[in-house]
Biopython code that builds the backbone (N, CA, C, O; Angstrom):
import numpy as np
from Bio.PDB.StructureBuilder import StructureBuilder

atoms = [
    (1, "MET", "N", (150.039, 211.511, 53.140)),
    (1, "MET", "CA", (151.372, 211.139, 52.978)),
    (1, "MET", "C", (152.108, 211.980, 51.951)),
    (1, "MET", "O", (153.298, 212.276, 52.056)),
    (2, "THR", "N", (151.332, 212.337, 50.970)),
    (2, "THR", "CA", (152.050, 213.165, 49.824)),
    (2, "THR", "C", (152.065, 214.564, 50.087)),
    (2, "THR", "O", (152.680, 215.302, 49.318)),
    (3, "LEU", "N", (151.406, 215.065, 51.173)),
    (3, "LEU", "CA", (151.541, 216.420, 51.563)),
    (3, "LEU", "C", (152.617, 216.641, 52.609)),
    (3, "LEU", "O", (152.968, 217.789, 52.882)),
    (4, "ALA", "N", (153.165, 215.565, 53.217)),
    (4, "ALA", "CA", (154.191, 215.737, 54.327)),
    (4, "ALA", "C", (155.413, 216.449, 53.776)),
    (4, "ALA", "O", (155.894, 217.350, 54.463)),
    (5, "PRO", "N", (155.949, 216.152, 52.648)),
    (5, "PRO", "CA", (157.151, 216.795, 52.178)),
    (5, "PRO", "C", (156.955, 218.295, 51.940)),
    (5, "PRO", "O", (157.837, 219.101, 52.234)),
    (6, "ALA", "N", (155.770, 218.661, 51.394)),
    (6, "ALA", "CA", (155.398, 219.997, 51.075)),
    (6, "ALA", "C", (155.392, 220.880, 52.386)),
    (6, "ALA", "O", (155.931, 221.983, 52.484)),
    (7, "ILE", "N", (154.692, 220.217, 53.380)),
    (7, "ILE", "CA", (154.550, 220.949, 54.703)),
    (7, "ILE", "C", (155.882, 221.021, 55.491)),
    (7, "ILE", "O", (156.280, 222.065, 56.008)),
    (8, "SER", "N", (156.515, 219.892, 55.545)),
    (8, "SER", "CA", (157.824, 220.002, 56.316)),
    (8, "SER", "C", (158.813, 220.754, 55.520)),
    (8, "SER", "O", (159.671, 221.388, 56.134)),
    (9, "GLY", "N", (158.802, 220.763, 54.246)),
    (9, "GLY", "CA", (159.779, 221.543, 53.437)),
    (9, "GLY", "C", (159.555, 223.044, 53.741)),
    (9, "GLY", "O", (160.516, 223.798, 53.897)),
    (10, "ASN", "N", (158.362, 223.439, 53.816)),
    (10, "ASN", "CA", (158.129, 224.925, 54.191)),
    (10, "ASN", "C", (158.550, 225.280, 55.518)),
    (10, "ASN", "O", (159.083, 226.370, 55.724)),
    (11, "ILE", "N", (158.338, 224.383, 56.502)),
    (11, "ILE", "CA", (158.652, 224.608, 57.852)),
    (11, "ILE", "C", (160.160, 224.689, 58.047)),
    (11, "ILE", "O", (160.671, 225.601, 58.698)),
    (12, "PHE", "N", (160.891, 223.673, 57.446)),
    (12, "PHE", "CA", (162.362, 223.788, 57.541)),
    (12, "PHE", "C", (162.920, 224.965, 56.768)),
    (12, "PHE", "O", (163.887, 225.579, 57.218)),
    (13, "ASN", "N", (162.345, 225.305, 55.616)),
    (13, "ASN", "CA", (162.767, 226.494, 54.853)),
    (13, "ASN", "C", (162.614, 227.682, 55.823)),
    (13, "ASN", "O", (163.554, 228.475, 55.868)),
    (14, "LEU", "N", (161.634, 227.877, 56.534)),
    (14, "LEU", "CA", (161.484, 228.987, 57.413)),
    (14, "LEU", "C", (162.550, 229.059, 58.478)),
    (14, "LEU", "O", (163.176, 230.085, 58.745)),
    (15, "ILE", "N", (162.721, 227.788, 59.117)),
    (15, "ILE", "CA", (163.723, 227.671, 60.128)),
    (15, "ILE", "C", (165.088, 228.062, 59.696)),
    (15, "ILE", "O", (165.785, 228.873, 60.306)),
    (16, "TYR", "N", (165.439, 227.428, 58.585)),
    (16, "TYR", "CA", (166.817, 227.757, 58.012)),
    (16, "TYR", "C", (166.985, 229.162, 57.649)),
    (16, "TYR", "O", (168.077, 229.701, 57.824)),
    (17, "GLY", "N", (165.850, 229.893, 57.087)),
    (17, "GLY", "CA", (165.934, 231.263, 56.893)),
    (17, "GLY", "C", (166.186, 232.082, 58.117)),
    (17, "GLY", "O", (166.970, 233.032, 58.133)),
    (18, "LYS", "N", (165.525, 231.695, 59.082)),
    (18, "LYS", "CA", (165.641, 232.472, 60.379)),
    (18, "LYS", "C", (167.082, 232.294, 60.920)),
    (18, "LYS", "O", (167.691, 233.254, 61.392)),
    (19, "ILE", "N", (167.602, 231.089, 60.847)),
    (19, "ILE", "CA", (168.979, 230.864, 61.382)),
    (19, "ILE", "C", (170.021, 231.611, 60.506)),
    (19, "ILE", "O", (170.941, 232.254, 61.013)),
    (20, "PHE", "N", (169.840, 231.500, 59.219)),
    (20, "PHE", "CA", (170.730, 232.257, 58.309)),
    (20, "PHE", "C", (170.601, 233.741, 58.527)),
    (20, "PHE", "O", (171.626, 234.422, 58.566)),
    (21, "ASP", "N", (169.433, 234.282, 58.671)),
    (21, "ASP", "CA", (169.276, 235.671, 58.896)),
    (21, "ASP", "C", (169.830, 236.160, 60.158)),
    (21, "ASP", "O", (170.284, 237.302, 60.237)),
    (22, "SER", "N", (169.814, 235.322, 61.186)),
    (22, "SER", "CA", (170.408, 235.760, 62.466)),
    (22, "SER", "C", (171.913, 235.844, 62.484)),
    (22, "SER", "O", (172.514, 236.475, 63.353)),
    (23, "HIS", "N", (172.521, 235.177, 61.478)),
    (23, "HIS", "CA", (174.000, 235.398, 61.312)),
    (23, "HIS", "C", (174.509, 236.292, 60.218)),
    (23, "HIS", "O", (175.715, 236.461, 60.036)),
    (24, "THR", "N", (173.597, 236.848, 59.508)),
    (24, "THR", "CA", (174.009, 237.681, 58.368)),
    (24, "THR", "C", (174.194, 239.174, 58.651)),
    (24, "THR", "O", (173.568, 239.782, 59.519)),
    (25, "VAL", "N", (175.037, 239.666, 57.902)),
    (25, "VAL", "CA", (175.262, 241.139, 57.997)),
    (25, "VAL", "C", (174.654, 241.803, 56.681)),
    (25, "VAL", "O", (174.880, 241.271, 55.594)),
    (26, "ILE", "N", (173.943, 242.875, 56.763)),
    (26, "ILE", "CA", (173.246, 243.467, 55.722)),
    (26, "ILE", "C", (174.249, 244.638, 55.204)),
    (26, "ILE", "O", (174.575, 245.567, 55.943)),
    (27, "GLY", "N", (174.656, 244.519, 54.014)),
    (27, "GLY", "CA", (175.618, 245.615, 53.487)),
    (27, "GLY", "C", (174.794, 246.887, 53.107)),
    (27, "GLY", "O", (173.564, 246.903, 53.168)),
    (28, "PRO", "N", (175.539, 247.934, 52.718)),
    (28, "PRO", "CA", (174.916, 249.209, 52.338)),
    (28, "PRO", "C", (174.092, 249.067, 51.087)),
    (28, "PRO", "O", (173.226, 249.914, 50.866)),
    (29, "ASP", "N", (174.284, 248.075, 50.253)),
    (29, "ASP", "CA", (173.508, 247.969, 49.052)),
    (29, "ASP", "C", (172.376, 246.946, 49.303)),
    (29, "ASP", "O", (171.667, 246.604, 48.357)),
    (30, "GLY", "N", (172.170, 246.414, 50.620)),
    (30, "GLY", "CA", (171.039, 245.555, 50.869)),
    (30, "GLY", "C", (171.432, 244.016, 50.732)),
    (30, "GLY", "O", (170.664, 243.116, 51.070)),
    (31, "GLU", "N", (172.668, 243.810, 50.217)),
    (31, "GLU", "CA", (173.021, 242.424, 50.121)),
    (31, "GLU", "C", (173.378, 241.852, 51.448)),
    (31, "GLU", "O", (174.023, 242.462, 52.300)),
    (32, "ARG", "N", (172.876, 240.534, 51.581)),
    (32, "ARG", "CA", (173.186, 239.827, 52.895)),
    (32, "ARG", "C", (174.348, 238.934, 52.695)),
    (32, "ARG", "O", (174.418, 238.231, 51.687)),
    (33, "SER", "N", (175.340, 238.928, 53.685)),
    (33, "SER", "CA", (176.342, 238.070, 53.651)),
    (33, "SER", "C", (176.593, 237.456, 55.114)),
    (33, "SER", "O", (176.219, 238.057, 56.121)),
    (34, "CYS", "N", (177.210, 236.297, 55.160)),
    (34, "CYS", "CA", (177.442, 235.702, 56.420)),
    (34, "CYS", "C", (178.881, 235.443, 56.576)),
    (34, "CYS", "O", (179.432, 234.543, 55.942)),
    (35, "PRO", "N", (179.561, 236.275, 57.477)),
    (35, "PRO", "CA", (180.975, 236.084, 57.615)),
    (35, "PRO", "C", (181.398, 234.996, 58.551)),
    (35, "PRO", "O", (182.594, 234.778, 58.741)),
    (36, "ASP", "N", (180.432, 234.287, 59.160)),
    (36, "ASP", "CA", (180.720, 233.200, 60.168)),
    (36, "ASP", "C", (181.071, 231.913, 59.500)),
    (36, "ASP", "O", (181.375, 230.954, 60.211)),
    (37, "GLY", "N", (181.059, 231.800, 58.188)),
    (37, "GLY", "CA", (181.371, 230.516, 57.562)),
    (37, "GLY", "C", (180.371, 229.455, 57.923)),
    (37, "GLY", "O", (179.170, 229.723, 57.918)),
    (38, "LEU", "N", (180.833, 228.222, 58.246)),
    (38, "LEU", "CA", (179.970, 227.066, 58.604)),
    (38, "LEU", "C", (179.126, 227.322, 59.748)),
    (38, "LEU", "O", (178.135, 226.609, 59.905)),
    (39, "SER", "N", (179.406, 228.310, 60.623)),
    (39, "SER", "CA", (178.608, 228.619, 61.900)),
    (39, "SER", "C", (177.264, 229.280, 61.362)),
    (39, "SER", "O", (176.281, 229.328, 62.102)),
    (40, "CYS", "N", (177.233, 229.739, 60.197)),
    (40, "CYS", "CA", (175.927, 230.282, 59.653)),
    (40, "CYS", "C", (174.907, 229.100, 59.577)),
    (40, "CYS", "O", (173.702, 229.330, 59.688)),
    (41, "TYR", "N", (175.333, 227.982, 59.410)),
    (41, "TYR", "CA", (174.358, 226.824, 59.172)),
    (41, "TYR", "C", (174.391, 225.819, 60.207)),
    (41, "TYR", "O", (173.608, 224.869, 60.223)),
    (42, "LYS", "N", (175.303, 226.021, 61.088)),
    (42, "LYS", "CA", (175.538, 224.862, 62.152)),
    (42, "LYS", "C", (174.166, 224.558, 62.836)),
    (42, "LYS", "O", (173.776, 223.392, 62.903)),
    (43, "ASN", "N", (173.476, 225.518, 63.311)),
    (43, "ASN", "CA", (172.158, 225.259, 64.008)),
    (43, "ASN", "C", (171.146, 224.642, 63.039)),
    (43, "ASN", "O", (170.296, 223.851, 63.447)),
    (44, "ALA", "N", (171.239, 225.010, 61.736)),
    (44, "ALA", "CA", (170.269, 224.420, 60.797)),
    (44, "ALA", "C", (170.553, 222.850, 60.721)),
    (44, "ALA", "O", (169.630, 222.036, 60.745)),
    (45, "TYR", "N", (171.885, 222.486, 60.630)),
    (45, "TYR", "CA", (172.246, 221.110, 60.654)),
    (45, "TYR", "C", (171.823, 220.401, 61.907)),
    (45, "TYR", "O", (171.397, 219.250, 61.817)),
    (46, "LEU", "N", (171.910, 221.003, 63.069)),
    (46, "LEU", "CA", (171.458, 220.423, 64.309)),
    (46, "LEU", "C", (169.946, 220.194, 64.288)),
    (46, "LEU", "O", (169.477, 219.174, 64.792)),
    (47, "VAL", "N", (169.171, 221.128, 63.711)),
    (47, "VAL", "CA", (167.760, 220.892, 63.654)),
    (47, "VAL", "C", (167.441, 219.806, 62.696)),
    (47, "VAL", "O", (166.529, 219.028, 62.979)),
    (48, "THR", "N", (168.113, 219.675, 61.571)),
    (48, "THR", "CA", (167.883, 218.593, 60.667)),
    (48, "THR", "C", (168.246, 217.238, 61.293)),
    (48, "THR", "O", (167.525, 216.268, 61.059)),
    (49, "LEU", "N", (169.364, 217.123, 62.102)),
    (49, "LEU", "CA", (169.744, 216.060, 62.746)),
    (49, "LEU", "C", (168.706, 215.585, 63.863)),
    (49, "LEU", "O", (168.446, 214.402, 64.080)),
    (50, "GLY", "N", (168.205, 216.561, 64.474)),
    (50, "GLY", "CA", (167.116, 216.251, 65.452)),
    (50, "GLY", "C", (165.850, 215.742, 64.834)),
    (50, "GLY", "O", (165.255, 214.777, 65.312)),
    (51, "ALA", "N", (165.448, 216.372, 63.802)),
    (51, "ALA", "CA", (164.281, 215.879, 62.937)),
    (51, "ALA", "C", (164.440, 214.411, 62.483)),
    (51, "ALA", "O", (163.553, 213.568, 62.615)),
    (52, "CYS", "N", (165.632, 214.189, 61.947)),
    (52, "CYS", "CA", (165.994, 212.787, 61.488)),
    (52, "CYS", "C", (165.879, 211.825, 62.605)),
    (52, "CYS", "O", (165.287, 210.757, 62.445)),
    (53, "GLY", "N", (166.441, 212.172, 63.772)),
    (53, "GLY", "CA", (166.506, 211.274, 64.941)),
    (53, "GLY", "C", (165.015, 211.013, 65.330)),
    (53, "GLY", "O", (164.616, 209.865, 65.526)),
    (54, "LEU", "N", (164.219, 212.078, 65.434)),
    (54, "LEU", "CA", (162.816, 211.967, 65.820)),
    (54, "LEU", "C", (162.106, 211.038, 64.776)),
    (54, "LEU", "O", (161.360, 210.142, 65.171)),
    (55, "GLY", "N", (162.329, 211.242, 63.499)),
    (55, "GLY", "CA", (161.748, 210.312, 62.510)),
    (55, "GLY", "C", (162.158, 208.890, 62.648)),
    (55, "GLY", "O", (161.365, 207.972, 62.438)),
    (56, "LEU", "N", (163.405, 208.703, 63.004)),
    (56, "LEU", "CA", (163.970, 207.393, 63.142)),
    (56, "LEU", "C", (163.319, 206.644, 64.306)),
    (56, "LEU", "O", (162.888, 205.497, 64.192)),
    (57, "VAL", "N", (163.274, 207.365, 65.440)),
    (57, "VAL", "CA", (162.606, 206.819, 66.737)),
    (57, "VAL", "C", (161.144, 206.479, 66.465)),
    (57, "VAL", "O", (160.656, 205.424, 66.871)),
    (58, "THR", "N", (160.396, 207.454, 65.719)),
    (58, "THR", "CA", (159.007, 207.169, 65.511)),
    (58, "THR", "C", (158.808, 206.010, 64.518)),
    (58, "THR", "O", (157.826, 205.279, 64.642)),
    (59, "THR", "N", (159.674, 205.824, 63.573)),
    (59, "THR", "CA", (159.630, 204.666, 62.636)),
    (59, "THR", "C", (159.847, 203.395, 63.324)),
    (59, "THR", "O", (159.118, 202.429, 63.096)),
    (60, "LEU", "N", (160.914, 203.345, 64.241)),
    (60, "LEU", "CA", (161.232, 202.099, 64.923)),
    (60, "LEU", "C", (160.129, 201.721, 65.942)),
    (60, "LEU", "O", (159.795, 200.553, 66.140)),
    (61, "TRP", "N", (159.575, 202.810, 66.589)),
    (61, "TRP", "CA", (158.485, 202.452, 67.519)),
    (61, "TRP", "C", (157.285, 201.885, 66.775)),
    (61, "TRP", "O", (156.661, 200.932, 67.242)),
    (62, "THR", "N", (156.965, 202.445, 65.656)),
    (62, "THR", "CA", (155.812, 201.975, 64.825)),
    (62, "THR", "C", (156.089, 200.603, 64.411)),
    (62, "THR", "O", (155.189, 199.774, 64.541)),
    (63, "ILE", "N", (157.225, 200.256, 63.926)),
    (63, "ILE", "CA", (157.533, 198.838, 63.550)),
    (63, "ILE", "C", (157.387, 197.956, 64.767)),
    (63, "ILE", "O", (156.740, 196.910, 64.704)),
    (64, "HIS", "N", (157.950, 198.343, 65.820)),
    (64, "HIS", "CA", (157.772, 197.529, 67.127)),
    (64, "HIS", "C", (156.261, 197.269, 67.513)),
    (64, "HIS", "O", (155.818, 196.148, 67.764)),
    (65, "HIS", "N", (155.569, 198.364, 67.531)),
    (65, "HIS", "CA", (154.216, 198.319, 67.930)),
    (65, "HIS", "C", (153.349, 197.412, 66.955)),
    (65, "HIS", "O", (152.508, 196.613, 67.367)),
    (66, "GLN", "N", (153.650, 197.627, 65.603)),
    (66, "GLN", "CA", (152.828, 196.687, 64.761)),
    (66, "GLN", "C", (153.263, 195.206, 64.929)),
    (66, "GLN", "O", (152.439, 194.302, 64.795)),
    (67, "HIS", "N", (154.511, 194.976, 65.212)),
    (67, "HIS", "CA", (155.035, 193.680, 65.451)),
    (67, "HIS", "C", (154.361, 193.015, 66.683)),
    (67, "HIS", "O", (153.992, 191.840, 66.676)),
    (68, "GLU", "N", (154.234, 193.822, 67.700)),
    (68, "GLU", "CA", (153.695, 193.393, 68.993)),
    (68, "GLU", "C", (152.185, 193.068, 68.807)),
    (68, "GLU", "O", (151.661, 192.086, 69.332)),
    (69, "THR", "N", (151.536, 193.941, 68.042)),
    (69, "THR", "CA", (149.989, 193.853, 67.806)),
    (69, "THR", "C", (149.754, 192.555, 66.941)),
    (69, "THR", "O", (148.798, 191.822, 67.195)),
    (70, "ARG", "N", (150.555, 192.303, 66.011)),
    (70, "ARG", "CA", (150.375, 191.127, 65.130)),
    (70, "ARG", "C", (150.691, 189.823, 66.002)),
    (70, "ARG", "O", (150.022, 188.802, 65.847)),
    (71, "LEU", "N", (151.667, 189.894, 66.864)),
    (71, "LEU", "CA", (151.922, 188.673, 67.759)),
    (71, "LEU", "C", (150.713, 188.377, 68.614)),
    (71, "LEU", "O", (150.273, 187.232, 68.714)),
    (72, "LYS", "N", (150.138, 189.493, 69.277)),
    (72, "LYS", "CA", (148.979, 189.309, 70.064)),
    (72, "LYS", "C", (147.753, 188.802, 69.312)),
    (72, "LYS", "O", (147.008, 187.978, 69.841)),
    (73, "GLU", "N", (147.527, 189.286, 68.068)),
    (73, "GLU", "CA", (146.497, 188.682, 67.206)),
    (73, "GLU", "C", (146.686, 187.221, 66.908)),
    (73, "GLU", "O", (145.754, 186.418, 66.961)),
    (74, "GLU", "N", (147.942, 186.894, 66.587)),
    (74, "GLU", "CA", (148.194, 185.446, 66.290)),
    (74, "GLU", "C", (147.991, 184.592, 67.489)),
    (74, "GLU", "O", (147.541, 183.457, 67.327)),
    (75, "ASN", "N", (148.296, 185.051, 68.736)),
    (75, "ASN", "CA", (148.135, 184.266, 69.979)),
    (75, "ASN", "C", (146.560, 184.098, 70.252)),
    (75, "ASN", "O", (146.103, 183.061, 70.733)),
    (76, "LYS", "N", (145.856, 185.086, 69.941)),
    (76, "LYS", "CA", (144.352, 184.992, 70.189)),
    (76, "LYS", "C", (143.839, 184.002, 69.158)),
    (76, "LYS", "O", (142.976, 183.214, 69.544)),
    (77, "THR", "N", (144.247, 183.938, 67.918)),
    (77, "THR", "CA", (143.652, 182.935, 66.959)),
    (77, "THR", "C", (144.090, 181.559, 67.302)),
    (77, "THR", "O", (143.303, 180.632, 67.114)),
    (78, "VAL", "N", (145.306, 181.334, 67.803)),
    (78, "VAL", "CA", (145.822, 180.022, 68.260)),
    (78, "VAL", "C", (145.069, 179.552, 69.461)),
    (78, "VAL", "O", (144.780, 178.362, 69.591)),
    (79, "ALA", "N", (144.732, 180.492, 70.375)),
    (79, "ALA", "CA", (144.059, 180.044, 71.642)),
    (79, "ALA", "C", (142.606, 179.669, 71.264)),
    (79, "ALA", "O", (142.072, 178.731, 71.855)),
    (80, "VAL", "N", (141.936, 180.363, 70.299)),
    (80, "VAL", "CA", (140.563, 180.042, 69.947)),
    (80, "VAL", "C", (140.494, 178.711, 69.222)),
    (80, "VAL", "O", (139.568, 177.929, 69.438)),
    (81, "ASP", "N", (141.485, 178.445, 68.352)),
    (81, "ASP", "CA", (141.472, 177.190, 67.630)),
    (81, "ASP", "C", (141.714, 176.014, 68.607)),
    (81, "ASP", "O", (141.740, 174.858, 68.187)),
]
sb = StructureBuilder()
sb.init_structure("model")
sb.init_model(0)
sb.init_chain("A")
sb.init_seg("    ")
for serial, (resi, resn, name, xyz) in enumerate(atoms, 1):
    if name == "N":
        sb.init_residue(resn, " ", resi, " ")
    sb.init_atom(name, np.array(xyz, "f"), 0.0, 1.0, " ", f" {name:<3s}", serial, name[0])
structure = sb.get_structure()
């Protein structure tokens, strides 16, 4: 659990870098600039939104699954008693 931010942070950093690099113009002095404004990062925001949505769905499914499992366990103990 403690490694998850380090791993996902590196993955997102690479994705954002690729997205930014695909929109940049390299000047004669080697400096990169993005003339597209917010469009430079639009796809990065969409990737983040998708990852947050996936995390939310996974969390809600896990909560539901644990709740159902506990209900089944309680019903088994009631039936045995």
